N, C-alpha and C positions, 0 to 999 in steps of 0.2 A: 837829113829825116832825126827826128828821136828816137835815140835807143831805145826807149821805155816803150813807144807805140809800136817798134820793129818786134821785140819781144813780145808783147800780146797778141801781135796778130800770127806769132809762130806758133802758140802755145793753143790760139784758135782753132790753128789746122791740124795740128796733132790731135785734138779732143774730136773735132770733126771725123777725122780720118777713122778713130778707134771705134766711134757709134756706128760708122757704116758697116764696119768688119764683125761687129756683134750680131751673133742670130738672133733672132726675133724669139720670144718666150710665148710659147702659146699652149694653152692647156691639150693633153692628150685627150683624143675623142672619149666620150662615157662608154661604158660597158653596158649595154641594153641589160634591163633584169627579167628574167623568163618570168612569162605570166603563167602559174599554174591552173589549170581548169579543172573542175571537177565532173567526172561522170555522173550523169543523172539517173538519181535513183530509181531501181527497177523494183515496180511492186510486184510482191511475193501472190499468185495466185491463191485463192481460200479452196481449200481441201474442198471436193465434190462429198456430197454428203451421202453416205450410203444406205439404202432403204433396209430397217431391220426385218429380218426373217423370223416368222413367230412359227414355232413348234406347234402344229395340230394339237388340241384338247378335244377329245371326247369322253362320254359317261365312261365311268369305270375309272378313269386315270385318278391319279392322285399326287400330293408333294406341292413344291414351292410354287411351281408356274401354275397351279390350278388356285392356289391361295390368292397369287396377283389379280388370276382372273376373276375371282370372288370379292374382292375388295373393292376393285375398281365396278363390278357390277351392282355392289352395294351402293357406292358411291353416287352413280348416276341413276338408284331407285329400283333397278331393275332386280334385285335380289334383296329377298326380305331376311333372311335367315345371318347366322355368322359364317366366317369364312374358316371353314373348318377341312380345306385341301383335299377335300375328296367330290369328285365329280359327279354327283348323282341327280334323280330328277330335279330337284329344283332347281340347281344350276342348269340345266340341259335347259327347263323352263326358261330362265331367265335370259339366258343365251339366244333362245328361238325367239322372244319377246325382243329383244334388241335388235335381230337379224330383221323379223318383220318393220319394226318401227322406221328402218333408216334404206328400205330396200334391197337387203340381201335375201340369199337362197335360206329358206326357212328350215334348215335340221336338226340346230341347237347342238351343233357343233363347231366349237370355235377354230377355225383354222385360219389361214395367214391373212386373209382376206378380213374376215371377222375382226381380228385381233389388232388389224393395223387401223382401223378406224375408231375400233373400242380404246383403245391408247392415245389416239390424236388429240390435239389438242384444239384441233377445229371446231365441228357445230355441234358437239355433243352437250356445250352449258344449254342449248335454247329446248330441246323438245324432253319434256317430262313427262314418263310413262306413269299410268294410274297404280294403284295397288295390285291390283288383279290383271295381271297382263296375259295370262291364257287361262284357258280353263280347264281343269283337269275332272277325271273321272276314275271312280274306283273300278275295274274291270275282275271280278273272279275267274280264279283260274282253277280247274280239277284236273286233276289226273286221276284215270278211272279204270280199273281190269276190265278189259273187253270182253272177258268170257264167263264172269261173274256178274258184270255192271257193280264191281266194287270201288267204291269211294277208295283210293289209295292216299293221296295228298288234297289239299284244296291250300287257296291262298290269294289276295287280293292284291293286284298290280295297279300303282297310278299310273294313267295312260296321258300324255300330253299331243294334242294334235294328231301326229301319224305316229304309232308306236308299233314294234314289231316285237313280239313275244316269244321267246322261246324256250323249247321245252328242257328241262332241267333235270335229266334221270337221277342226279342225286336225291331227290325227294321222295323215289319209290324204293320199296323194298328190292332186295339182290334179288338174281333171279326172273325178271322183269323184262321185256326189251320193249320198245316204243314201237307201233305198227302204224299210228297215224304221222300226219305233219310234222316235221319238227320244229315250224314256226308258223305264228297266226299274225298278220297284219289288222291291228285295230287302228280306226279314225274317229275322230272326234269331229260331228256336226251339228249346232246347235245345243251344246253341254251334253249331248248322247252318243253314246260310244254303237260302232257296229266295226264285229259283233257286240255284243251286250255281258259276253262271257267266251270265253276257250274253253276246251276240252282238249286234254290230250290222251292218248289211249295206249294200253300196255296189254300186252299178254305175258301169261308165265311162260318160262322156257319149260319144255319138256324134261324130265327128271331123267340121269342116264343112269340106266340098269348096270350094274356088274355083271360081267360076263364069268360064269363059272370055269371055275381053273381048269384047266386041260390035265388029263393024268400024264 
């Protein structure tokens, strides 16, 4: 055999053995990439609306709350005068007219129920009151000396709907005491007051005599 062929065969055997002994090169397994999931956003509940609690306003009150009340009554057409911050007869009549129009208790006192409806944004845009809301009648009030039938004082009071007139002893001279009822309720019907006038009776107090000095 040719030596050259033998040499080639020998080299082929060496190469084949080396290839069988070499480990196969396989790529390492891929590392899984972690998947980050976002938590669903939670909706923040809307805060509950707390109803406003209004301070009761009545005749004789004054201040900023009365001004706010009068401005709203003027805006809606119930009050024809200016907002002076004094809860007088005109403001009472305007409140009573508002109460009557919206089916509330008609007392002329701006309580929580009346103010809640008055300052609401609901049905107040449709009804429009007329210029004359509640009839008013001037009722004469007399302060009389019961013993002599002498007039001590006289005045006129404007009455709306149902008005209670109270005796004011500051109108009579000192030394007199009230001997009649201290309050009279006047009601209006068909623009007429019942009673048509109010009289409070007073009596003079007996004069105290000085006792003689004891010896």
